[in-house]
KOLSE-105216 format. One record per residue (C-alpha): x, y, z; chain. Coordinates in nm, 3 decimals. Example, Ala and Ser with C-alpha at 12.3 -4.5 7.8 and 13.67 -1.06 7.14 Angstrom:
residues 2
<zati><u>1.230</u><v>-0.450</v><w>0.780</w><ch>A</ch></zati>
<zati><u>1.367</u><v>-0.106</v><w>0.714</w><ch>A</ch></zati>
END
This chain:
residues 267
<zati><u>0.011</u><v>0.021</v><w>-0.015</w><ch>A</ch></zati>
<zati><u>0.107</u><v>0.361</v><w>-0.071</w><ch>A</ch></zati>
<zati><u>0.096</u><v>0.624</v><w>0.226</w><ch>A</ch></zati>
<zati><u>0.058</u><v>0.921</v><w>0.084</w><ch>A</ch></zati>
<zati><u>0.090</u><v>1.256</v><w>0.335</w><ch>A</ch></zati>
<zati><u>-0.101</u><v>1.547</v><w>0.267</w><ch>A</ch></zati>
<zati><u>-0.030</u><v>1.901</v><w>0.388</w><ch>A</ch></zati>
<zati><u>-0.080</u><v>2.267</v><w>0.275</w><ch>A</ch></zati>
<zati><u>0.210</u><v>2.471</v><w>0.230</w><ch>A</ch></zati>
<zati><u>-0.033</u><v>2.796</v><w>0.129</w><ch>A</ch></zati>
<zati><u>-0.388</u><v>2.800</v><w>0.167</w><ch>A</ch></zati>
<zati><u>-0.656</u><v>2.551</v><w>0.297</w><ch>A</ch></zati>
<zati><u>-0.845</u><v>2.336</v><w>0.206</w><ch>A</ch></zati>
<zati><u>-1.187</u><v>2.160</v><w>0.370</w><ch>A</ch></zati>
<zati><u>-1.318</u><v>1.814</v><w>0.452</w><ch>A</ch></zati>
<zati><u>-1.524</u><v>1.794</v><w>0.168</w><ch>A</ch></zati>
<zati><u>-1.240</u><v>1.821</v><w>-0.060</w><ch>A</ch></zati>
<zati><u>-0.978</u><v>1.544</v><w>0.180</w><ch>A</ch></zati>
<zati><u>-1.347</u><v>1.315</v><w>0.131</w><ch>A</ch></zati>
<zati><u>-1.340</u><v>1.343</v><w>-0.261</w><ch>A</ch></zati>
<zati><u>-0.985</u><v>1.225</v><w>-0.249</w><ch>A</ch></zati>
<zati><u>-1.045</u><v>0.945</v><w>0.014</w><ch>A</ch></zati>
<zati><u>-1.332</u><v>0.793</v><w>-0.176</w><ch>A</ch></zati>
<zati><u>-1.089</u><v>0.706</v><w>-0.437</w><ch>A</ch></zati>
<zati><u>-0.772</u><v>0.618</v><w>-0.294</w><ch>A</ch></zati>
<zati><u>-0.854</u><v>0.270</v><w>-0.200</w><ch>A</ch></zati>
<zati><u>-0.925</u><v>0.142</v><w>-0.530</w><ch>A</ch></zati>
<zati><u>-0.553</u><v>0.255</v><w>-0.604</w><ch>A</ch></zati>
<zati><u>-0.395</u><v>0.056</v><w>-0.298</w><ch>A</ch></zati>
<zati><u>-0.325</u><v>0.416</v><w>-0.148</w><ch>A</ch></zati>
<zati><u>-0.382</u><v>0.520</v><w>0.220</w><ch>A</ch></zati>
<zati><u>-0.395</u><v>0.908</v><w>0.239</w><ch>A</ch></zati>
<zati><u>-0.298</u><v>1.076</v><w>0.569</w><ch>A</ch></zati>
<zati><u>-0.464</u><v>1.390</v><w>0.575</w><ch>A</ch></zati>
<zati><u>-0.229</u><v>1.612</v><w>0.806</w><ch>A</ch></zati>
<zati><u>-0.460</u><v>1.910</v><w>1.057</w><ch>A</ch></zati>
<zati><u>-0.294</u><v>2.185</v><w>0.945</w><ch>A</ch></zati>
<zati><u>-0.449</u><v>2.135</v><w>0.630</w><ch>A</ch></zati>
<zati><u>-0.788</u><v>2.334</v><w>0.770</w><ch>A</ch></zati>
<zati><u>-0.580</u><v>2.577</v><w>0.943</w><ch>A</ch></zati>
<zati><u>-0.673</u><v>2.947</v><w>0.885</w><ch>A</ch></zati>
<zati><u>-0.489</u><v>3.229</v><w>0.942</w><ch>A</ch></zati>
<zati><u>-0.601</u><v>3.507</v><w>0.727</w><ch>A</ch></zati>
<zati><u>-0.487</u><v>3.444</v><w>0.346</w><ch>A</ch></zati>
<zati><u>-0.321</u><v>3.134</v><w>0.502</w><ch>A</ch></zati>
<zati><u>-0.342</u><v>2.778</v><w>0.633</w><ch>A</ch></zati>
<zati><u>-0.137</u><v>2.876</v><w>0.927</w><ch>A</ch></zati>
<zati><u>0.065</u><v>3.099</v><w>0.984</w><ch>A</ch></zati>
<zati><u>0.434</u><v>3.028</v><w>0.801</w><ch>A</ch></zati>
<zati><u>0.563</u><v>2.805</v><w>1.156</w><ch>A</ch></zati>
<zati><u>0.280</u><v>2.573</v><w>1.130</w><ch>A</ch></zati>
<zati><u>0.263</u><v>2.543</v><w>0.737</w><ch>A</ch></zati>
<zati><u>0.676</u><v>2.469</v><w>0.773</w><ch>A</ch></zati>
<zati><u>0.626</u><v>2.245</v><w>1.065</w><ch>A</ch></zati>
<zati><u>0.351</u><v>2.047</v><w>0.868</w><ch>A</ch></zati>
<zati><u>0.578</u><v>2.041</v><w>0.570</w><ch>A</ch></zati>
<zati><u>0.856</u><v>1.880</v><w>0.780</w><ch>A</ch></zati>
<zati><u>0.651</u><v>1.604</v><w>0.945</w><ch>A</ch></zati>
<zati><u>0.445</u><v>1.506</v><w>0.606</w><ch>A</ch></zati>
<zati><u>0.856</u><v>1.501</v><w>0.451</w><ch>A</ch></zati>
<zati><u>1.079</u><v>1.364</v><w>0.697</w><ch>A</ch></zati>
<zati><u>0.817</u><v>1.065</v><w>0.843</w><ch>A</ch></zati>
<zati><u>0.988</u><v>0.774</v><w>0.701</w><ch>A</ch></zati>
<zati><u>0.616</u><v>0.626</v><w>0.738</w><ch>A</ch></zati>
<zati><u>0.495</u><v>0.797</v><w>0.377</w><ch>A</ch></zati>
<zati><u>0.605</u><v>0.733</v><w>0.045</w><ch>A</ch></zati>
<zati><u>0.502</u><v>1.070</v><w>-0.047</w><ch>A</ch></zati>
<zati><u>0.365</u><v>1.416</v><w>-0.017</w><ch>A</ch></zati>
<zati><u>0.038</u><v>1.517</v><w>-0.205</w><ch>A</ch></zati>
<zati><u>0.039</u><v>1.939</v><w>-0.172</w><ch>A</ch></zati>
<zati><u>-0.345</u><v>2.000</v><w>-0.076</w><ch>A</ch></zati>
<zati><u>-0.361</u><v>2.353</v><w>-0.269</w><ch>A</ch></zati>
<zati><u>-0.208</u><v>2.613</v><w>-0.389</w><ch>A</ch></zati>
<zati><u>-0.333</u><v>2.964</v><w>-0.359</w><ch>A</ch></zati>
<zati><u>-0.028</u><v>3.172</v><w>-0.232</w><ch>A</ch></zati>
<zati><u>0.206</u><v>3.102</v><w>0.076</w><ch>A</ch></zati>
<zati><u>0.444</u><v>2.849</v><w>-0.042</w><ch>A</ch></zati>
<zati><u>0.773</u><v>3.096</v><w>-0.072</w><ch>A</ch></zati>
<zati><u>0.752</u><v>3.214</v><w>0.244</w><ch>A</ch></zati>
<zati><u>0.903</u><v>2.880</v><w>0.387</w><ch>A</ch></zati>
<zati><u>1.117</u><v>2.679</v><w>0.113</w><ch>A</ch></zati>
<zati><u>1.384</u><v>2.796</v><w>0.188</w><ch>A</ch></zati>
<zati><u>1.355</u><v>2.721</v><w>0.572</w><ch>A</ch></zati>
<zati><u>1.234</u><v>2.390</v><w>0.471</w><ch>A</ch></zati>
<zati><u>1.488</u><v>2.310</v><w>0.231</w><ch>A</ch></zati>
<zati><u>1.749</u><v>2.322</v><w>0.526</w><ch>A</ch></zati>
<zati><u>1.532</u><v>2.111</v><w>0.810</w><ch>A</ch></zati>
<zati><u>1.488</u><v>1.811</v><w>0.559</w><ch>A</ch></zati>
<zati><u>1.642</u><v>1.489</v><w>0.689</w><ch>A</ch></zati>
<zati><u>1.696</u><v>1.164</v><w>0.491</w><ch>A</ch></zati>
<zati><u>1.322</u><v>1.044</v><w>0.444</w><ch>A</ch></zati>
<zati><u>1.250</u><v>1.313</v><w>0.200</w><ch>A</ch></zati>
<zati><u>1.517</u><v>1.180</v><w>0.014</w><ch>A</ch></zati>
<zati><u>1.313</u><v>0.899</v><w>-0.088</w><ch>A</ch></zati>
<zati><u>1.001</u><v>1.079</v><w>-0.138</w><ch>A</ch></zati>
<zati><u>0.758</u><v>1.196</v><w>-0.444</w><ch>A</ch></zati>
<zati><u>0.634</u><v>1.518</v><w>-0.404</w><ch>A</ch></zati>
<zati><u>0.306</u><v>1.657</v><w>-0.592</w><ch>A</ch></zati>
<zati><u>0.185</u><v>1.986</v><w>-0.681</w><ch>A</ch></zati>
<zati><u>0.187</u><v>2.280</v><w>-0.916</w><ch>A</ch></zati>
<zati><u>0.066</u><v>2.661</v><w>-0.908</w><ch>A</ch></zati>
<zati><u>0.228</u><v>2.828</v><w>-0.574</w><ch>A</ch></zati>
<zati><u>0.334</u><v>2.467</v><w>-0.476</w><ch>A</ch></zati>
<zati><u>0.660</u><v>2.528</v><w>-0.738</w><ch>A</ch></zati>
<zati><u>0.822</u><v>2.722</v><w>-0.489</w><ch>A</ch></zati>
<zati><u>0.863</u><v>2.414</v><w>-0.311</w><ch>A</ch></zati>
<zati><u>0.911</u><v>2.226</v><w>-0.643</w><ch>A</ch></zati>
<zati><u>1.193</u><v>2.400</v><w>-0.722</w><ch>A</ch></zati>
<zati><u>1.361</u><v>2.429</v><w>-0.422</w><ch>A</ch></zati>
<zati><u>1.349</u><v>2.015</v><w>-0.433</w><ch>A</ch></zati>
<zati><u>1.494</u><v>2.006</v><w>-0.782</w><ch>A</ch></zati>
<zati><u>1.741</u><v>2.234</v><w>-0.690</w><ch>A</ch></zati>
<zati><u>1.859</u><v>2.074</v><w>-0.385</w><ch>A</ch></zati>
<zati><u>1.786</u><v>1.740</v><w>-0.565</w><ch>A</ch></zati>
<zati><u>1.584</u><v>1.585</v><w>-0.223</w><ch>A</ch></zati>
<zati><u>1.332</u><v>1.364</v><w>-0.346</w><ch>A</ch></zati>
<zati><u>1.112</u><v>1.364</v><w>-0.665</w><ch>A</ch></zati>
<zati><u>0.983</u><v>1.671</v><w>-0.801</w><ch>A</ch></zati>
<zati><u>0.662</u><v>1.660</v><w>-0.970</w><ch>A</ch></zati>
<zati><u>0.411</u><v>1.904</v><w>-1.161</w><ch>A</ch></zati>
<zati><u>0.021</u><v>1.748</v><w>-1.099</w><ch>A</ch></zati>
<zati><u>-0.300</u><v>1.769</v><w>-0.964</w><ch>A</ch></zati>
<zati><u>-0.375</u><v>1.845</v><w>-0.618</w><ch>A</ch></zati>
<zati><u>-0.655</u><v>1.710</v><w>-0.405</w><ch>A</ch></zati>
<zati><u>-0.860</u><v>2.058</v><w>-0.398</w><ch>A</ch></zati>
<zati><u>-0.869</u><v>2.013</v><w>-0.781</w><ch>A</ch></zati>
<zati><u>-1.145</u><v>1.788</v><w>-0.686</w><ch>A</ch></zati>
<zati><u>-1.381</u><v>2.047</v><w>-0.660</w><ch>A</ch></zati>
<zati><u>-1.321</u><v>2.153</v><w>-1.022</w><ch>A</ch></zati>
<zati><u>-1.537</u><v>2.091</v><w>-1.299</w><ch>A</ch></zati>
<zati><u>-1.445</u><v>1.736</v><w>-1.431</w><ch>A</ch></zati>
<zati><u>-1.200</u><v>1.725</v><w>-1.095</w><ch>A</ch></zati>
<zati><u>-1.268</u><v>1.363</v><w>-1.035</w><ch>A</ch></zati>
<zati><u>-1.045</u><v>1.282</v><w>-1.366</w><ch>A</ch></zati>
<zati><u>-0.774</u><v>1.469</v><w>-1.251</w><ch>A</ch></zati>
<zati><u>-0.767</u><v>1.306</v><w>-0.857</w><ch>A</ch></zati>
<zati><u>-0.719</u><v>0.987</v><w>-1.098</w><ch>A</ch></zati>
<zati><u>-0.438</u><v>1.116</v><w>-1.258</w><ch>A</ch></zati>
<zati><u>-0.306</u><v>1.208</v><w>-0.935</w><ch>A</ch></zati>
<zati><u>-0.368</u><v>0.907</v><w>-0.734</w><ch>A</ch></zati>
<zati><u>-0.238</u><v>0.660</v><w>-1.097</w><ch>A</ch></zati>
<zati><u>0.098</u><v>0.846</v><w>-1.063</w><ch>A</ch></zati>
<zati><u>0.159</u><v>0.804</v><w>-0.685</w><ch>A</ch></zati>
<zati><u>0.073</u><v>0.431</v><w>-0.673</w><ch>A</ch></zati>
<zati><u>0.345</u><v>0.380</v><w>-0.964</w><ch>A</ch></zati>
<zati><u>0.109</u><v>0.444</v><w>-1.319</w><ch>A</ch></zati>
<zati><u>0.234</u><v>0.685</v><w>-1.601</w><ch>A</ch></zati>
<zati><u>-0.066</u><v>0.716</v><w>-1.869</w><ch>A</ch></zati>
<zati><u>-0.124</u><v>1.076</v><w>-1.704</w><ch>A</ch></zati>
<zati><u>0.196</u><v>1.236</v><w>-1.770</w><ch>A</ch></zati>
<zati><u>0.265</u><v>1.525</v><w>-2.014</w><ch>A</ch></zati>
<zati><u>0.233</u><v>1.359</v><w>-2.386</w><ch>A</ch></zati>
<zati><u>0.565</u><v>1.518</v><w>-2.534</w><ch>A</ch></zati>
<zati><u>0.762</u><v>1.404</v><w>-2.276</w><ch>A</ch></zati>
<zati><u>0.681</u><v>1.048</v><w>-2.383</w><ch>A</ch></zati>
<zati><u>0.916</u><v>1.127</v><w>-2.683</w><ch>A</ch></zati>
<zati><u>1.145</u><v>1.389</v><w>-2.546</w><ch>A</ch></zati>
<zati><u>1.474</u><v>1.288</v><w>-2.423</w><ch>A</ch></zati>
<zati><u>1.543</u><v>1.653</v><w>-2.254</w><ch>A</ch></zati>
<zati><u>1.487</u><v>1.665</v><w>-1.890</w><ch>A</ch></zati>
<zati><u>1.179</u><v>1.872</v><w>-1.808</w><ch>A</ch></zati>
<zati><u>0.995</u><v>2.124</v><w>-1.587</w><ch>A</ch></zati>
<zati><u>0.639</u><v>2.266</v><w>-1.535</w><ch>A</ch></zati>
<zati><u>0.561</u><v>2.538</v><w>-1.344</w><ch>A</ch></zati>
<zati><u>0.323</u><v>2.834</v><w>-1.280</w><ch>A</ch></zati>
<zati><u>0.480</u><v>3.148</v><w>-1.520</w><ch>A</ch></zati>
<zati><u>0.403</u><v>3.365</v><w>-1.249</w><ch>A</ch></zati>
<zati><u>0.569</u><v>3.120</v><w>-0.978</w><ch>A</ch></zati>
<zati><u>0.863</u><v>3.091</v><w>-1.209</w><ch>A</ch></zati>
<zati><u>0.924</u><v>3.456</v><w>-1.258</w><ch>A</ch></zati>
<zati><u>0.920</u><v>3.511</v><w>-0.871</w><ch>A</ch></zati>
<zati><u>1.155</u><v>3.189</v><w>-0.839</w><ch>A</ch></zati>
<zati><u>1.393</u><v>3.362</v><w>-1.125</w><ch>A</ch></zati>
<zati><u>1.710</u><v>3.549</v><w>-0.897</w><ch>A</ch></zati>
<zati><u>1.656</u><v>3.389</v><w>-0.563</w><ch>A</ch></zati>
<zati><u>1.825</u><v>3.123</v><w>-0.359</w><ch>A</ch></zati>
<zati><u>1.556</u><v>2.838</v><w>-0.491</w><ch>A</ch></zati>
<zati><u>1.558</u><v>2.863</v><w>-0.834</w><ch>A</ch></zati>
<zati><u>1.668</u><v>2.524</v><w>-0.921</w><ch>A</ch></zati>
<zati><u>1.939</u><v>2.564</v><w>-1.304</w><ch>A</ch></zati>
<zati><u>1.726</u><v>2.469</v><w>-1.585</w><ch>A</ch></zati>
<zati><u>2.021</u><v>2.489</v><w>-1.865</w><ch>A</ch></zati>
<zati><u>1.911</u><v>2.188</v><w>-2.117</w><ch>A</ch></zati>
<zati><u>1.591</u><v>2.139</v><w>-1.970</w><ch>A</ch></zati>
<zati><u>1.248</u><v>2.177</v><w>-2.168</w><ch>A</ch></zati>
<zati><u>1.078</u><v>2.443</v><w>-1.939</w><ch>A</ch></zati>
<zati><u>0.647</u><v>2.447</v><w>-1.967</w><ch>A</ch></zati>
<zati><u>0.466</u><v>2.703</v><w>-1.815</w><ch>A</ch></zati>
<zati><u>0.083</u><v>2.814</v><w>-1.741</w><ch>A</ch></zati>
<zati><u>-0.107</u><v>3.075</v><w>-1.630</w><ch>A</ch></zati>
<zati><u>-0.454</u><v>3.158</v><w>-1.508</w><ch>A</ch></zati>
<zati><u>-0.604</u><v>3.503</v><w>-1.433</w><ch>A</ch></zati>
<zati><u>-0.396</u><v>3.722</v><w>-1.582</w><ch>A</ch></zati>
<zati><u>-0.415</u><v>3.991</v><w>-1.835</w><ch>A</ch></zati>
<zati><u>-0.210</u><v>3.943</v><w>-2.140</w><ch>A</ch></zati>
<zati><u>0.002</u><v>4.291</v><w>-2.014</w><ch>A</ch></zati>
<zati><u>0.065</u><v>4.095</v><w>-1.730</w><ch>A</ch></zati>
<zati><u>0.156</u><v>3.763</v><w>-1.950</w><ch>A</ch></zati>
<zati><u>0.401</u><v>3.990</v><w>-2.139</w><ch>A</ch></zati>
<zati><u>0.578</u><v>4.119</v><w>-1.840</w><ch>A</ch></zati>
<zati><u>0.597</u><v>3.818</v><w>-1.674</w><ch>A</ch></zati>
<zati><u>0.821</u><v>3.632</v><w>-2.009</w><ch>A</ch></zati>
<zati><u>0.977</u><v>3.966</v><w>-2.003</w><ch>A</ch></zati>
<zati><u>1.133</u><v>3.886</v><w>-1.689</w><ch>A</ch></zati>
<zati><u>1.127</u><v>3.493</v><w>-1.680</w><ch>A</ch></zati>
<zati><u>1.329</u><v>3.469</v><w>-2.009</w><ch>A</ch></zati>
<zati><u>1.575</u><v>3.685</v><w>-1.912</w><ch>A</ch></zati>
<zati><u>1.686</u><v>3.406</v><w>-1.656</w><ch>A</ch></zati>
<zati><u>1.667</u><v>3.117</v><w>-1.880</w><ch>A</ch></zati>
<zati><u>1.960</u><v>3.174</v><w>-2.134</w><ch>A</ch></zati>
<zati><u>2.057</u><v>2.821</v><w>-2.185</w><ch>A</ch></zati>
<zati><u>1.758</u><v>2.589</v><w>-2.194</w><ch>A</ch></zati>
<zati><u>1.675</u><v>2.346</v><w>-2.442</w><ch>A</ch></zati>
<zati><u>1.327</u><v>2.523</v><w>-2.475</w><ch>A</ch></zati>
<zati><u>1.022</u><v>2.685</v><w>-2.399</w><ch>A</ch></zati>
<zati><u>0.644</u><v>2.522</v><w>-2.445</w><ch>A</ch></zati>
<zati><u>0.342</u><v>2.670</v><w>-2.332</w><ch>A</ch></zati>
<zati><u>0.098</u><v>2.519</v><w>-2.113</w><ch>A</ch></zati>
<zati><u>-0.296</u><v>2.723</v><w>-2.136</w><ch>A</ch></zati>
<zati><u>-0.312</u><v>3.070</v><w>-2.030</w><ch>A</ch></zati>
<zati><u>-0.655</u><v>3.079</v><w>-1.902</w><ch>A</ch></zati>
<zati><u>-0.945</u><v>3.294</v><w>-1.760</w><ch>A</ch></zati>
<zati><u>-0.786</u><v>3.613</v><w>-1.929</w><ch>A</ch></zati>
<zati><u>-0.946</u><v>3.935</v><w>-1.761</w><ch>A</ch></zati>
<zati><u>-1.048</u><v>4.170</v><w>-2.001</w><ch>A</ch></zati>
<zati><u>-0.815</u><v>4.506</v><w>-2.056</w><ch>A</ch></zati>
<zati><u>-0.951</u><v>4.809</v><w>-2.110</w><ch>A</ch></zati>
<zati><u>-0.818</u><v>4.777</v><w>-2.476</w><ch>A</ch></zati>
<zati><u>-0.710</u><v>4.476</v><w>-2.642</w><ch>A</ch></zati>
<zati><u>-0.303</u><v>4.399</v><w>-2.600</w><ch>A</ch></zati>
<zati><u>-0.311</u><v>4.315</v><w>-2.942</w><ch>A</ch></zati>
<zati><u>-0.127</u><v>3.952</v><w>-2.944</w><ch>A</ch></zati>
<zati><u>-0.211</u><v>3.605</v><w>-2.789</w><ch>A</ch></zati>
<zati><u>-0.045</u><v>3.439</v><w>-2.489</w><ch>A</ch></zati>
<zati><u>0.141</u><v>3.267</v><w>-2.765</w><ch>A</ch></zati>
<zati><u>0.264</u><v>3.493</v><w>-2.979</w><ch>A</ch></zati>
<zati><u>0.380</u><v>3.665</v><w>-2.671</w><ch>A</ch></zati>
<zati><u>0.588</u><v>3.389</v><w>-2.577</w><ch>A</ch></zati>
<zati><u>0.720</u><v>3.331</v><w>-2.917</w><ch>A</ch></zati>
<zati><u>0.848</u><v>3.718</v><w>-2.878</w><ch>A</ch></zati>
<zati><u>1.051</u><v>3.659</v><w>-2.608</w><ch>A</ch></zati>
<zati><u>1.198</u><v>3.337</v><w>-2.682</w><ch>A</ch></zati>
<zati><u>1.311</u><v>3.492</v><w>-2.976</w><ch>A</ch></zati>
<zati><u>1.502</u><v>3.799</v><w>-2.817</w><ch>A</ch></zati>
<zati><u>1.685</u><v>3.545</v><w>-2.619</w><ch>A</ch></zati>
<zati><u>1.729</u><v>3.281</v><w>-2.859</w><ch>A</ch></zati>
<zati><u>1.516</u><v>3.039</v><w>-2.652</w><ch>A</ch></zati>
<zati><u>1.383</u><v>2.751</v><w>-2.914</w><ch>A</ch></zati>
<zati><u>0.971</u><v>2.804</v><w>-2.908</w><ch>A</ch></zati>
<zati><u>0.903</u><v>2.463</v><w>-2.894</w><ch>A</ch></zati>
<zati><u>0.475</u><v>2.469</v><w>-2.937</w><ch>A</ch></zati>
<zati><u>0.211</u><v>2.375</v><w>-2.650</w><ch>A</ch></zati>
<zati><u>0.216</u><v>2.202</v><w>-2.345</w><ch>A</ch></zati>
<zati><u>-0.083</u><v>2.001</v><w>-2.193</w><ch>A</ch></zati>
<zati><u>-0.097</u><v>2.195</v><w>-1.848</w><ch>A</ch></zati>
<zati><u>-0.325</u><v>2.422</v><w>-1.682</w><ch>A</ch></zati>
<zati><u>-0.549</u><v>2.528</v><w>-1.398</w><ch>A</ch></zati>
<zati><u>-0.797</u><v>2.290</v><w>-1.479</w><ch>A</ch></zati>
<zati><u>-0.850</u><v>1.926</v><w>-1.456</w><ch>A</ch></zati>
<zati><u>-0.677</u><v>1.811</v><w>-1.749</w><ch>A</ch></zati>
<zati><u>-0.366</u><v>1.951</v><w>-1.619</w><ch>A</ch></zati>
<zati><u>-0.078</u><v>1.644</v><w>-1.700</w><ch>A</ch></zati>
<zati><u>0.163</u><v>1.561</v><w>-1.491</w><ch>A</ch></zati>
<zati><u>0.528</u><v>1.672</v><w>-1.578</w><ch>A</ch></zati>
<zati><u>0.794</u><v>1.496</v><w>-1.337</w><ch>A</ch></zati>
<zati><u>1.103</u><v>1.740</v><w>-1.298</w><ch>A</ch></zati>
<zati><u>1.402</u><v>1.584</v><w>-1.441</w><ch>A</ch></zati>
END
């Protein structure tokens, strides 16, 4: 039986979120342990920084668990990522860590430090999305050994790959928890940002991505309507900034803030 610990390094989930995942876990031979911190509330966050850090370390450092599955994104994991890396113990090095969006700060830091197996993939809270049960099945399948939910381009890709929310990646750039990505295929996605903000994020991120094997663009969804058209879509923006930095633009990626978000193991 695969034993999976769940914590919330950013924002909380509800008991109903946990129940949706629990209802599916048995069919995969998975045993889910929801850390009580998943339901904590401190303003925006699932508890203050100290509580969220302690819960993550509880899950990561406990040798009884095979994986750490992040409950939800939002905002907050960057506030504990550097400190967490300094306190991870040997058991963490043998675990899979799965999440996306704001969890990219922790995934990036783990990948930088070569601790465990960082994986971009659905989180527990995705069960509340339209079609979210499929996302939970995809995540549970991967965590228990299936590989059919992996992003399709990786099946014929020989180079290492990573996947990030674009805002998360842009904020990571230049910080002590940014991993080296030379030679990697970098996949990015975004949600709820104006196109001018996507352009601004690409301006910053691509300036830090010299030497990557190429960039793939996932879904840029729920784009707000500005007071005037920006004049180019997300793909045109990505192509422009890639060209300015001699980064190969490799086309689409099947990732995004939705129930169809596919799995991308780092490396």
